C-alpha positions as semicolon CSV with decimal commas, in nm:
position;residue;x (nm);y (nm);z (nm)
1;M;0,476;3,207;0,274
2;T;0,416;2,838;0,341
3;W;0,594;2,606;0,102
4;R;0,462;2,255;0,055
5;N;0,826;2,145;0,037
6;P;0,984;2,258;0,368
7;L;1,332;2,275;0,216
8;L;1,227;2,567;-0,004
9;H;1,222;2,781;0,310
10;L;1,521;3,011;0,361
11;P;1,589;2,994;0,736
12;K;1,690;3,306;0,926
13;R;1,847;3,107;1,207
14;P;2,093;2,816;1,194
15;L;2,032;2,461;1,301
16;P;2,011;2,433;1,681
17;A;2,345;2,395;1,856
18;R;2,222;2,342;2,212
19;V;1,894;2,163;2,288
20;A;1,727;2,065;2,614
21;I;1,459;1,803;2,668
22;V;1,248;1,832;2,983
23;G;1,123;1,488;3,079
24;A;1,359;1,190;3,074
25;G;1,086;0,926;3,059
26;T;0,988;0,712;2,764
27;I;0,986;0,946;2,465
28;G;1,225;1,220;2,582
29;P;1,546;1,014;2,542
30;D;1,422;0,884;2,206
31;I;1,378;1,241;2,080
32;G;1,724;1,320;2,209
33;Y;1,877;1,022;2,029
34;Y;1,713;1,125;1,702
35;L;1,850;1,479;1,735
36;K;2,201;1,371;1,831
37;S;2,211;1,118;1,546
38;A;2,117;1,389;1,297
39;L;2,321;1,669;1,457
40;P;2,609;1,495;1,636
41;S;2,792;1,819;1,723
42;M;2,487;1,948;1,909
43;D;2,491;1,976;2,289
44;L;2,200;1,796;2,457
45;V;2,069;1,846;2,810
46;L;1,816;1,609;2,966
47;V;1,621;1,757;3,258
48;D;1,402;1,564;3,499
49;L;1,293;1,584;3,862
50;E;1,438;1,240;3,938
51;Q;1,805;1,150;3,901
52;R;1,704;0,787;3,852
53;A;1,511;0,879;3,536
54;I;1,808;1,080;3,409
55;D;2,050;0,795;3,466
56;A;1,820;0,553;3,284
57;A;1,781;0,796;2,994
58;L;2,156;0,844;2,954
59;Q;2,208;0,468;2,960
60;R;1,940;0,425;2,694
61;L;2,123;0,669;2,465
62;R;2,445;0,472;2,513
63;D;2,263;0,145;2,444
64;Y;2,107;0,282;2,125
65;A;2,446;0,395;1,998
66;Q;2,606;0,058;2,078
67;K;2,330;-0,130;1,897
68;A;2,369;0,093;1,592
69;L;2,744;0,030;1,599
70;A;2,700;-0,347;1,636
71;R;2,459;-0,358;1,341
72;G;2,688;-0,156;1,117
73;R;2,459;0,146;1,106
74;M;2,717;0,373;1,267
75;S;3,093;0,390;1,271
76;E;3,279;0,404;1,599
77;A;3,334;0,777;1,550
78;E;2,964;0,835;1,480
79;A;2,855;0,634;1,783
80;A;3,098;0,825;2,003
81;A;2,968;1,158;1,870
82;V;2,609;1,064;1,954
83;V;2,684;1,017;2,324
84;S;2,931;1,303;2,359
85;G;2,803;1,645;2,458
86;V;2,509;1,488;2,643
87;R;2,436;1,543;3,011
88;G;2,147;1,509;3,251
89;T;2,046;1,727;3,543
90;T;1,766;1,807;3,784
91;D;1,855;2,177;3,770
92;Y;1,656;2,395;3,529
93;A;1,942;2,645;3,533
94;A;2,113;2,412;3,282
95;L;1,865;2,536;3,019
96;R;2,044;2,870;3,006
97;G;2,188;2,924;2,659
98;C;1,971;2,663;2,487
99;D;1,839;2,736;2,137
100;W;1,545;2,501;2,178
101;V;1,369;2,342;2,474
102;L;1,139;2,044;2,411
103;E;0,899;1,939;2,684
104;A;0,816;1,567;2,705
105;A;0,659;1,543;3,049
106;S;0,333;1,378;3,158
107;E;0,010;1,471;2,979
108;N;-0,109;1,719;3,242
109;L;-0,201;2,076;3,146
110;E;-0,112;2,246;3,474
111;L;0,215;2,055;3,506
112;K;0,316;2,155;3,155
113;R;0,223;2,518;3,218
114;R;0,445;2,523;3,528
115;I;0,730;2,375;3,327
116;F;0,696;2,637;3,056
117;A;0,684;2,919;3,310
118;T;1,008;2,791;3,464
119;V;1,170;2,744;3,124
120;E;1,082;3,097;3,017
121;E;1,250;3,237;3,328
122;V;1,579;3,072;3,231
123;V;1,615;3,071;2,852
124;G;1,691;3,367;2,631
125;P;1,423;3,563;2,444
126;E;1,492;3,391;2,111
127;A;1,487;3,033;2,236
128;L;1,223;2,802;2,087
129;I;0,989;2,621;2,324
130;T;0,789;2,320;2,208
131;S;0,576;2,050;2,366
132;N;0,540;1,686;2,269
133;T;0,179;1,670;2,390
134;S;-0,044;1,442;2,185
135;S;-0,372;1,612;2,271
136;L;-0,353;1,947;2,453
137;P;-0,401;2,248;2,221
138;A;-0,112;2,492;2,196
139;A;-0,334;2,790;2,278
140;R;-0,397;2,643;2,623
141;L;-0,041;2,531;2,686
142;F;0,128;2,860;2,601
143;A;-0,138;3,122;2,679
144;R;0,045;3,236;2,994
145;L;0,389;3,280;2,838
146;R;0,530;3,628;2,798
147;R;0,649;3,534;2,449
148;P;0,396;3,278;2,322
149;Q;0,495;3,352;1,963
150;R;0,808;3,136;2,003
151;A;0,622;2,828;2,129
152;T;0,420;2,548;1,972
153;V;0,358;2,173;1,976
154;T;0,593;1,933;1,798
155;H;0,428;1,593;1,841
156;F;0,654;1,291;1,783
157;F;0,541;0,932;1,736
158;A;0,693;0,624;1,892
159;P;0,964;0,521;1,855
160;A;1,065;0,885;1,815
161;W;1,421;0,802;1,705
162;R;1,291;0,596;1,412
163;N;0,933;0,701;1,328
164;P;0,970;0,980;1,070
165;I;0,647;1,168;1,141
166;V;0,626;1,486;1,351
167;E;0,310;1,696;1,374
168;V;0,392;2,067;1,387
169;I;0,101;2,270;1,516
170;R;0,019;2,602;1,354
171;W;-0,174;2,813;1,604
172;S;-0,278;3,177;1,611
173;G;-0,013;3,288;1,859
174;L;0,287;3,139;1,679
175;D;0,531;3,343;1,470
176;P;0,478;3,207;1,114
177;A;0,852;3,226;1,046
178;L;0,922;2,992;1,338
179;F;0,661;2,748;1,210
180;E;0,844;2,733;0,875
181;Y;1,179;2,708;1,052
182;L;1,066;2,405;1,253
183;R;0,941;2,229;0,941
184;W;1,277;2,301;0,776
185;V;1,474;2,170;1,076
186;F;1,275;1,848;1,084
187;C;1,311;1,792;0,711
188;V;1,687;1,856;0,720
189;T;1,727;1,610;1,007
190;G;1,536;1,331;0,835
191;K;1,184;1,375;0,972
192;V;0,860;1,437;0,783
193;P;0,680;1,736;0,937
194;L;0,301;1,745;0,899
195;E;0,111;2,071;0,948
196;T;-0,181;2,039;1,187
197;A;-0,443;2,280;1,318
198;D;-0,465;2,356;1,690
199;V;-0,752;2,134;1,799
200;A;-0,774;1,873;2,070
201;C;-0,572;1,563;1,972
202;F;-0,458;1,740;1,654
203;M;-0,476;1,518;1,344
204;L;-0,331;1,169;1,380
205;D;-0,430;1,106;1,740
206;R;-0,788;1,185;1,647
207;V;-0,764;0,887;1,413
208;F;-0,573;0,658;1,647
209;D;-0,754;0,732;1,973
210;N;-1,098;0,688;1,821
211;W;-0,983;0,377;1,633
212;C;-0,888;0,227;1,971
213;N;-1,208;0,347;2,136
214;E;-1,421;0,185;1,867
215;A;-1,216;-0,133;1,903
216;A;-1,330;-0,143;2,266
217;H;-1,692;-0,098;2,156
218;C;-1,639;-0,397;1,923
219;L;-1,594;-0,622;2,226
220;Q;-1,972;-0,670;2,217
221;W;-1,912;-0,893;1,913
222;A;-1,561;-1,035;1,954
223;T;-1,267;-1,078;2,190
224;A;-0,965;-0,845;2,187
225;A;-0,761;-1,107;2,000
226;E;-1,039;-1,146;1,743
227;V;-1,071;-0,769;1,695
228;D;-0,698;-0,744;1,637
229;S;-0,719;-1,031;1,388
230;V;-0,990;-0,853;1,188
231;A;-0,790;-0,530;1,207
232;A;-0,490;-0,707;1,050
233;E;-0,644;-0,644;0,708
234;I;-0,627;-0,269;0,772
235;V;-0,327;-0,206;0,997
236;N;0,007;-0,375;1,074
237;A;-0,063;-0,411;1,448
238;G;-0,410;-0,441;1,601
239;P;-0,541;-0,174;1,839
240;F;-0,528;-0,389;2,153
241;F;-0,177;-0,514;2,075
242;V;-0,060;-0,152;2,040
243;L;-0,239;-0,045;2,358
244;N;-0,058;-0,319;2,548
245;M;0,281;-0,209;2,412
246;A;0,221;0,157;2,498
247;R;0,028;0,098;2,821
248;G;-0,220;0,318;2,645
249;N;-0,552;0,262;2,823
250;P;-0,514;0,573;3,044
251;I;-0,418;0,775;2,736
252;I;-0,741;0,678;2,558
253;V;-0,940;0,771;2,869
254;E;-0,770;1,108;2,886
255;T;-0,776;1,201;2,518
256;N;-1,125;1,080;2,441
257;S;-1,259;1,248;2,753
258;L;-1,105;1,571;2,624
259;Q;-1,272;1,525;2,285
260;A;-1,602;1,436;2,451
261;D;-1,595;1,749;2,665
262;E;-1,532;1,964;2,359
263;E;-1,717;1,793;2,076
264;G;-1,985;1,565;2,220
265;E;-2,061;1,255;2,424
266;H;-2,012;1,024;2,127
267;Y;-1,637;1,061;2,190
268;R;-1,662;0,949;2,555
269;P;-1,416;0,660;2,617
270;A;-1,559;0,311;2,655
271;A;-1,605;0,226;3,023
272;I;-1,395;-0,089;2,995
273;F;-1,076;0,118;2,958
274;R;-1,099;0,208;3,327
275;S;-1,114;-0,153;3,444
276;V;-0,861;-0,334;3,223
277;D;-0,484;-0,309;3,255
278;T;-0,369;-0,555;2,987
279;W;-0,564;-0,698;2,695
280;L;-0,557;-1,068;2,603
281;T;-0,423;-1,057;2,247
282;A;-0,276;-1,304;2,002
283;P;0,101;-1,302;1,935
284;A;0,215;-1,058;1,667
285;G;0,164;-1,198;1,318
286;K;-0,051;-1,490;1,438
287;P;-0,417;-1,392;1,397
288;V;-0,690;-1,612;1,536
289;A;-0,991;-1,738;1,342
290;V;-1,297;-1,513;1,363
291;A;-1,650;-1,627;1,283
292;P;-1,815;-1,425;1,002
293;Q;-2,098;-1,306;1,230
294;A;-1,833;-1,135;1,444
295;A;-1,584;-1,039;1,174
296;H;-1,832;-0,846;0,960
297;P;-1,955;-0,594;1,223
298;V;-1,601;-0,548;1,359
299;R;-1,462;-0,475;1,012
300;D;-1,744;-0,232;0,938
301;R;-1,692;-0,053;1,269
302;L;-1,315;-0,017;1,228
303;L;-1,342;0,105;0,871
304;G;-1,633;0,328;0,969
305;V;-1,438;0,514;1,236
306;L;-1,131;0,541;1,011
307;L;-1,335;0,702;0,732
308;S;-1,547;0,913;0,966
309;Q;-1,253;1,069;1,150
310;S;-1,039;1,110;0,841
311;L;-1,302;1,281;0,629
312;D;-1,390;1,506;0,923
313;I;-1,023;1,608;0,951
314;I;-1,025;1,700;0,582
315;D;-1,362;1,878;0,597
316;R;-1,254;2,089;0,895
317;G;-0,908;2,164;0,759
318;I;-0,735;2,007;1,060
319;G;-0,476;1,865;0,823
320;T;-0,425;1,835;0,450
321;P;-0,542;1,516;0,276
322;A;-0,187;1,432;0,171
323;D;-0,045;1,480;0,522
324;L;-0,326;1,272;0,669
325;E;-0,268;0,994;0,419
326;L;0,106;0,979;0,477
327;G;0,076;1,014;0,854
328;C;-0,170;0,725;0,882
329;R;0,069;0,501;0,690
330;L;0,396;0,602;0,854
331;A;0,303;0,711;1,207
332;L;0,011;0,475;1,266
333;A;0,118;0,185;1,040
334;F;-0,207;0,156;0,845
335;K;-0,190;-0,061;0,534
336;G;-0,289;0,227;0,313
337;G;-0,411;0,574;0,404
338;P;-0,781;0,650;0,451
339;L;-0,820;0,792;0,100
340;E;-0,661;0,479;-0,042
341;W;-0,911;0,274;0,159
342;L;-1,192;0,489;0,023
343;Q;-1,081;0,401;-0,329
344;R;-1,027;0,032;-0,250
345;L;-1,374;-0,005;-0,103
346;G;-1,548;0,190;-0,375
347;E;-1,809;0,460;-0,330
348;A;-2,107;0,229;-0,274
349;E;-1,935;0,012;-0,011
350;S;-1,785;0,316;0,164
351;R;-2,128;0,477;0,182
352;R;-2,280;0,159;0,326
353;I;-2,011;0,139;0,595
354;L;-2,053;0,506;0,689
355;E;-2,432;0,478;0,702
356;R;-2,405;0,179;0,934
357;F;-2,151;0,365;1,148
358;A;-2,380;0,668;1,173
359;H;-2,669;0,445;1,280
360;E;-2,466;0,262;1,546
361;R;-2,271;0,568;1,666
362;P;-2,502;0,870;1,637
363;G;-2,323;1,202;1,657
364;M;-2,004;1,087;1,490
365;P;-1,902;1,309;1,195
366;L;-2,006;1,221;0,842
367;P;-1,861;1,348;0,512
368;Q;-1,974;1,691;0,403
369;R;-1,936;1,636;0,028
370;P;-1,957;1,352;-0,224
371;L;-1,718;1,068;-0,142
372;S;-1,577;1,073;-0,495
373;E;-1,427;1,419;-0,435
374;Y;-1,201;1,330;-0,142
375;P;-0,935;1,121;-0,326
376;Q;-0,888;1,388;-0,594
377;V;-0,571;1,531;-0,438
378;H;-0,198;1,496;-0,489
379;R;-0,071;1,239;-0,242
380;H;0,275;1,162;-0,378
381;I;0,405;1,496;-0,503
382;L;0,432;1,844;-0,357
383;I;0,367;2,142;-0,583
384;D;0,520;2,486;-0,529
385;D;0,557;2,794;-0,748
386;V;0,895;2,970;-0,747
387;D;0,868;3,290;-0,949
388;G;0,675;3,128;-1,232
389;V;0,857;2,795;-1,225
390;R;0,649;2,501;-1,106
391;V;0,859;2,295;-0,864
392;L;0,733;1,937;-0,839
393;T;0,874;1,745;-0,542
394;L;0,870;1,365;-0,542
395;W;0,718;1,288;-0,200
396;R;0,745;0,929;-0,088
397;P;0,984;0,968;0,206
398;E;0,921;0,614;0,328
399;A;1,064;0,480;-0,001
400;L;1,334;0,739;-0,077
401;N;1,091;0,889;-0,329
402;A;1,076;0,573;-0,541
403;L;0,843;0,591;-0,839
404;H;0,520;0,399;-0,857
405;Q;0,208;0,433;-1,068
406;G;0,039;0,679;-0,834
407;M;0,339;0,912;-0,832
408;T;0,396;0,902;-1,208
409;D;0,025;0,961;-1,272
410;E;0,031;1,264;-1,042
411;L;0,345;1,403;-1,205
412;L;0,196;1,365;-1,550
413;A;-0,134;1,522;-1,445
414;A;0,041;1,816;-1,274
415;I;0,244;1,887;-1,588
416;V;-0,046;1,848;-1,830
417;A;-0,265;2,074;-1,615
418;C;-0,044;2,379;-1,664
419;E;0,196;2,319;-1,953
420;D;-0,018;2,553;-2,165
421;D;-0,047;2,813;-1,889
422;P;0,154;3,122;-1,995
423;A;0,219;3,204;-1,628
424;V;0,420;2,880;-1,590
425;R;0,761;2,910;-1,754
426;G;0,862;2,551;-1,696
427;F;0,909;2,278;-1,438
428;V;1,164;2,152;-1,191
429;I;1,147;1,794;-1,061
430;I;1,329;1,735;-0,732
431;G;1,319;1,480;-0,452
432;Y;1,196;1,533;-0,096
433;G;1,456;1,545;0,179
434;T;1,834;1,540;0,177
435;R;1,911;1,181;0,076
436;A;1,745;1,093;-0,252
437;F;1,614;1,238;-0,574
438;C;1,452;0,904;-0,647
439;A;1,560;0,554;-0,545
440;G;1,428;0,391;-0,859
441;A;1,089;0,236;-0,921
442;D;0,882;0,004;-0,706
443;I;0,868;-0,348;-0,843
444;G;0,488;-0,323;-0,836
445;R;0,319;-0,580;-1,057
446;F;0,640;-0,685;-1,230
447;P;0,706;-1,013;-1,040
448;S;0,378;-1,153;-1,170
449;M;0,503;-1,097;-1,527
450;L;0,826;-1,294;-1,500
451;G;0,835;-1,537;-1,791
452;N;0,572;-1,345;-1,990
453;A;0,755;-1,135;-2,252
454;Q;0,442;-0,975;-2,395
455;A;0,311;-0,862;-2,055
456;A;0,654;-0,737;-1,945
457;A;0,699;-0,530;-2,261
458;Q;0,357;-0,373;-2,218
459;Y;0,436;-0,305;-1,853
460;A;0,746;-0,111;-1,964
461;R;0,541;0,086;-2,218
462;D;0,280;0,168;-1,955
463;C;0,546;0,283;-1,710
464;S;0,689;0,512;-1,981
465;R;0,382;0,732;-2,028
466;L;0,526;1,021;-1,831
467;L;0,869;0,994;-1,994
468;V;0,729;0,983;-2,347
469;H;0,526;1,293;-2,266
470;L;0,843;1,469;-2,147
471;D;1,009;1,382;-2,479
472;G;0,756;1,591;-2,669
473;M;0,720;1,887;-2,435
474;R;0,788;2,243;-2,547
475;K;0,825;2,393;-2,200
476;P;1,150;2,301;-2,027
477;V;1,165;2,047;-1,748
478;V;1,481;2,036;-1,537
479;A;1,573;1,749;-1,306
480;A;1,738;1,865;-0,982
481;L;1,927;1,573;-0,825
482;N;1,932;1,637;-0,451
483;G;2,079;1,296;-0,370
484;M;2,094;0,947;-0,517
485;A;1,917;0,891;-0,851
486;L;1,874;0,520;-0,917
487;G;1,719;0,310;-1,192
488;G;1,383;0,444;-1,300
489;G;1,451;0,768;-1,112
490;L;1,763;0,827;-1,321
491;E;1,570;0,737;-1,636
492;L;1,315;1,005;-1,540
493;A;1,593;1,260;-1,486
494;M;1,755;1,181;-1,821
495;R;1,430;1,247;-2,005
496;C;1,415;1,601;-1,866
497;H;1,555;1,888;-2,077
498;A;1,849;1,937;-1,842
499;L;1,998;1,796;-1,523
500;V;2,155;1,982;-1,233
501;A;2,270;1,829;-0,906
502;Q;2,403;1,882;-0,559
503;R;2,775;1,818;-0,551
504;A;2,738;1,503;-0,337
505;A;2,469;1,343;-0,556
506;W;2,532;1,021;-0,744
507;M;2,364;0,804;-1,008
508;Q;2,335;0,432;-1,074
509;F;2,149;0,176;-1,284
510;P;2,133;-0,119;-1,041
511;E;1,887;-0,329;-1,242
512;V;2,153;-0,571;-1,369
513;T;2,213;-0,678;-1,006
514;L;1,849;-0,796;-1,005
515;G;1,892;-0,993;-1,326
516;I;1,698;-0,750;-1,544
517;A;1,762;-0,461;-1,782
518;P;1,634;-0,106;-1,722
519;G;1,297;-0,086;-1,892
520;I;1,196;0,272;-1,969
521;G;1,470;0,427;-2,181
522;A;1,811;0,379;-2,021
523;L;1,926;0,154;-2,306
524;V;1,845;0,432;-2,552
525;V;1,829;0,792;-2,434
526;P;2,168;0,836;-2,260
527;Y;2,354;0,720;-2,572
528;R;2,157;0,953;-2,799
529;R;2,191;1,258;-2,574
530;W;2,554;1,213;-2,469
531;P;2,720;0,973;-2,718
532;G;3,065;1,079;-2,598
533;A;2,990;0,921;-2,259
534;A;2,889;0,583;-2,406
535;A;3,162;0,396;-2,221
536;T;3,041;0,541;-1,891
537;F;2,684;0,435;-1,962
538;H;2,798;0,087;-2,061
539;G;2,969;0,043;-1,725
540;M;2,661;0,170;-1,546
541;L;2,421;-0,060;-1,732
542;C;2,632;-0,375;-1,742
543;Q;2,818;-0,354;-1,411
544;A;2,605;-0,117;-1,200
545;E;2,889;0,137;-1,175
546;R;2,812;0,451;-0,980
547;L;2,852;0,793;-1,140
548;Q;2,927;1,086;-0,912
549;A;2,766;1,419;-0,997
550;T;3,105;1,589;-1,022
551;R;3,218;1,338;-1,285
552;A;2,882;1,363;-1,463
553;Q;2,939;1,737;-1,497
554;E;3,286;1,680;-1,642
555;I;3,147;1,460;-1,921
556;G;2,856;1,690;-1,995
557;I;2,559;1,506;-1,842
558;I;2,507;1,752;-1,555
559;D;2,474;2,121;-1,647
560;G;2,562;2,262;-1,305
561;L;2,635;2,180;-0,942
562;A;2,507;2,335;-0,619
563;E;2,632;2,306;-0,264
564;D;2,294;2,278;-0,088
565;Y;1,927;2,210;-0,151
566;L;1,808;2,569;-0,179
567;G;2,099;2,655;-0,406
568;L;2,003;2,356;-0,620
569;V;1,646;2,481;-0,656
570;E;1,771;2,826;-0,754
571;L;2,009;2,673;-1,010
572;A;1,734;2,455;-1,156
573;C;1,489;2,744;-1,182
574;R;1,754;2,957;-1,352
575;R;1,817;2,675;-1,598
576;V;1,443;2,656;-1,673
577;R;1,439;3,027;-1,758
578;E;1,748;2,990;-1,979
579;L;1,584;2,707;-2,172
580;A;1,242;2,871;-2,206
581;G;1,159;2,913;-2,574
582;A;1,469;2,726;-2,692
583;A;1,427;2,435;-2,932
584;R;1,509;2,095;-2,784
585;P;1,752;1,882;-2,987
586;G;1,576;1,585;-3,141
587;L;1,671;1,229;-3,056
588;D;1,536;1,059;-3,368
589;A;1,867;1,032;-3,552
590;P;2,068;0,714;-3,499
591;V;2,407;0,741;-3,330
592;A;2,734;0,569;-3,410
593;L;2,877;0,392;-3,106
594;A;3,222;0,245;-3,075
595;V;3,230;-0,128;-3,022
596;M;3,231;-0,183;-2,648
597;P;3,485;-0,425;-2,504
598;A;3,361;-0,748;-2,351
599;V;3,236;-0,700;-1,996
600;E;3,303;-0,944;-1,715
601;A;2,986;-1,073;-1,551
602;R;3,070;-0,906;-1,225
603;A;2,937;-0,586;-1,071
604;A;3,157;-0,290;-0,981
605;D;3,142;-0,401;-0,618
606;G;3,251;-0,755;-0,706
607;R;2,913;-0,929;-0,701
608;P;2,861;-1,200;-0,967
609;L;2,611;-1,106;-1,239
610;S;2,427;-1,286;-1,518
611;A;2,626;-1,303;-1,841
612;E;2,300;-1,370;-2,028
613;V;2,141;-1,049;-1,905
614;I;2,455;-0,848;-1,981
615;G;2,448;-0,989;-2,333
616;I;2,084;-0,887;-2,382
617;I;2,166;-0,535;-2,263
618;G;2,467;-0,499;-2,493
619;R;2,282;-0,619;-2,804
620;A;1,985;-0,394;-2,729
621;V;2,206;-0,087;-2,684
622;A;2,368;-0,149;-3,024
623;A;2,037;-0,211;-3,200
624;A;1,869;0,091;-3,041
625;A;2,158;0,316;-3,142
626;S;2,099;0,217;-3,507
627;A;1,720;0,271;-3,498
628;T;1,599;0,551;-3,724
629;T;1,350;0,699;-3,475
630;L;1,342;0,748;-3,101
631;G;1,014;0,555;-3,083
632;A;1,166;0,255;-3,258
633;A;1,469;0,268;-3,032
634;L;1,253;0,281;-2,720
635;E;1,061;-0,023;-2,843
636;I;1,389;-0,213;-2,869
637;G;1,451;-0,120;-2,505
638;Y;1,106;-0,240;-2,399
639;Q;1,164;-0,572;-2,575
640;A;1,506;-0,613;-2,412
641;F;1,350;-0,555;-2,071
642;A;1,091;-0,820;-2,157
643;A;1,361;-1,060;-2,271
644;T;1,545;-1,031;-1,941
645;A;1,213;-1,087;-1,759
646;C;1,207;-1,433;-1,917
647;T;1,548;-1,538;-1,789
648;V;1,625;-1,761;-1,494
649;A;1,844;-1,477;-1,367
650;A;1,544;-1,247;-1,337
651;C;1,354;-1,503;-1,131
652;E;1,654;-1,538;-0,900
653;G;1,725;-1,165;-0,878
654;I;1,368;-1,052;-0,814
655;G;1,307;-1,343;-0,578
656;A;1,617;-1,254;-0,378
657;F;1,507;-0,890;-0,361
658;Q;1,167;-0,987;-0,225
659;E;1,324;-1,227;0,024
660;R;1,586;-0,970;0,129
661;R;1,883;-1,188;0,043
662;K;2,172;-1,168;-0,202
663;P;2,098;-1,325;-0,541
664;D;2,303;-1,620;-0,661
665;F;2,366;-1,595;-1,034
666;S;2,628;-1,868;-1,039
667;R;2,384;-2,120;-1,191
668;T;2,159;-1,892;-1,393
669;G;2,386;-1,807;-1,685
């Protein structure tokens, strides 16, 4: 069974203990550094034909570790662990005993086949074999292996140690259990695996390679620097700038020639790629002026190929819409995925662009269904069914699963769609990956509302739609905290019927460090559900104190603890079944709270805070506790959030956050 959330898979083999990478060139050492950073006790072998390449690769690993140490991203012990247990060799015999061999050699089919034949002679029968090819189908690469069922493509994106995306290719010869295992391994080690069909160039390179090829065709209207400047609206780095960085002209020739041979001459690479080594581009972040008569056709062409390729990928099932959307943003650095662009442009403008593209580039794929149907997919949550319990995974790995309007809308829609379905016993909400349940809420439109109490209060009400719906639900919803739960994410968890957590999870309301109050229920619901823990909540709200899951269980907030992710899901699903049919205690009655002692305007970590904002929070908590209905209490919370939005402290705190500096509340009150 394929789970949308890879961590729901129960692996039959452990994490790899000994890995080899064949090819010590550009991406091989980067893959090795990623693996050693995630699994420091793992043994790593780098294999190459040239000792010079091996020496350079080993030095690169040491340099990476030293940079991480110098920047405070690793401790001395962690940096030492990354470079220990690593060796390089020109002898394939060193692969003996490896659990996994990754090939990262040149993009040449016959060369790769020879490598795999040699690897198979050395490694054991259970060893995994994968290739980092960006274009060659797995069926061709592994057709000659004696055990092709243990081999597939795992395509990384540069820089492989930092870029989270990995395409995992599902092909007809692969053991399905190994496909699920690889997705699980990548997720556990901090990557985001995307499932892709076994076609030439797979999913994301079909977008990128043709984007670059069309950029070359745009040279009839504009220079390379001008094309990149037009592209800056759509992507973080223009196509020619990226080609220069990656020395990618030969790659475009190779990959687009492969697509042309298989799918038609319209994919043939532009002739100029064979005669240019380096493109004349503008410096990063400094676009040049482009005349409208050049900018308009370039923009249409770039958007046309993005939509054409993306909708073709969806129509042919090469990848899922959600994977495509996320991959374009994270692996290719687009400013919004293709479906987001489809919505931004609108149906009429998208149709015009595609019609022009079809006229100028006959043969290129066009959508096979109405454009309005393509965006109607879940892009920010994953939905799985575990024995009648609907598991909803918050899926924004680039933002530690932070909430935004799109995610909350999808969560609400997914719940509403089946809360009356008798086959669904209840819901579990969990975060993607091993680090975070939810790192709070994106600031979104809030900065524009600073100083406007009415708009800020309405913003809080609008952001509470999902939570208010949870308040009135009959079917149980259990929050499963698989890591940090911050701000709005913790507010979401506390509106569920029950909370369970991994033992290492922790919770925090950090809003006061930004000069604002939590806006969607934290001033109300915790005190009404767990009045005995009022002092704990006061410290969290007024001084941003952290609450460990173990302590939260002791004071009754957390119902149960699990040691690992899968155990957490099992615990949460069991809790859903226990709560099914049980009446939920109401929160309308006011609660009596002890008078809280005065709080110093200083965070738990020593940072100065705004005394004015702390005062607003304290008064709102007291007033909300006395309110005769939950709705009235929540409104007090919305108004308190709005009041803090009108303080000088909020302007300083939000401004500092946007500018990536520490706020200075010493003069704000």
